[in-house]
C-alpha positions, 0 to 999 in steps of 0.5 A: 500500500505504501508503494502505491502511495509513493507512486502517486506522490511521485506523479503528483509532485512532478506533474504538480511542479510542472503545472505550477510553472504553467507547463502544458500537460498535453506536451507530456502526453507522448504515447510514442515516446512511452511505447519506445521506452517502455516496450524496449525496457520490457524487451530487455527484461525478456531478453535477459531473464528466464520465464522462472525469474519473470514469474517471480517478479510478477509474484513479487509485485503482489508483495509490494502492493500488500506489504510485508507479511512479516509483522510482529503478530506473524512472528508471535504466531510462528513462535507459538507454532514452533513451541507447540511442535518442540513441546510435543517432541519433548513429551513424546520424542521427535518420532511423534512429529513424523505425521505432522511432518510427512502430512502437514495438511493433516497436522492438528498443530499446523492446521491452527496456523494457516498462514504458516501452513500456506507458506509452502517454502517456510513449511518445507524449510521446517518440515524437511529439517525436522525430518532429517533430525528424526531419521538421523542422529545429526550433529547440531552443527550439521543441521545448522549448516544444512539450514543455512544452505537452504536459506542461501538458495531461497535468498539467491532466487529472490536476488535474481528477480531483484537483479533483473529489475535493477538492470531494467531500471539502469537501462531506462535512462539510455532508452530515454536517450534512444527515444530522444534521438529518434525524436531529433531525427523526426525533427530534422525531417521537419526543418523548413516547416512552421516553427510551432511544429518544429517546437512540438517535435523538439519537445516530444524528443525531450520528453523521451529523456524525461520519461527514461530518467523518471521511470528509472529513479522514480519508479522501477529503481525504488521498486527493486529496492523495495523487493530487496528489503522484502527479501531481507525480511524473508531471510530474517524470518527463516533465520528465526525458525533456524535458531529455534530448531537448532537450539532445541536439537542442542538440547535446549528446552522448548520455551528457551529455544523459542526465547532464543529465537525471539531474540533473533527477530528484528527489533522493529517487529520483535514481540515482547517476552510476555507476548510470546509467553502468553501466546505459548500458554494459550492453547486456543486456535491461532488467528493472524490478521491480514497484512493490512491489519498487521500493519496497523498493529502497534510495534512492541518497544 
């Protein structure tokens, strides 16, 4: 939502300042220049990236519009879920988690945490690790290394789409120059005509440069930066899950493992000790608000 507001602010500031100087808005309406720049930019994106990366870019835009899902309440929910899993393993042994891990859709624990259950990557990250802990007598260091490798793969996939969008942003000023040069070529062909017509064509050529720079620094570049921040937030979330599981495998009691993981939560969304403790004691169903509701929730000091 903030990304959409930011886009509107950029448009409003640029167009508003232009109108304050008594500029004519119709001069900026150059469909041909926009087609050249926008079409060529999309073409460079298609040339330099695979369909997998393009699909991920489209999917990432949904996250930009809806905002980050890794809110304080989401962390409370996830820590409670981890606690219930580890507490069950403490009482009945790790083997007792076999059904939960092999068929998470049927797990009574996971069913109470639909946000986590529907996040297939995070769910597999936890389940695959616990599966290995059940099937083999793994050293905690080996488990930690295995989870780190998994996190690096996820982060690299996110970085591919960020890099593709960044490359597209960097190409836009150059494509704006291309559009401007083509405008100059058209202008040269109109020499000898009415001065006002020549002026219109020169203005159209300059608009090409204007659009290229604006699209780069006002829209596409900031969107790529937003995606990079979302990727870092996802990495931080995976790190919290990793800390909790590794702490338990080292022999730490479930509640202490969860507390250790809580300390790994970024401070701006870190829940308090009491919030997590009360959530772990509450055996009722877990309800997590939508991202928009989560964004309105107060952040713990």
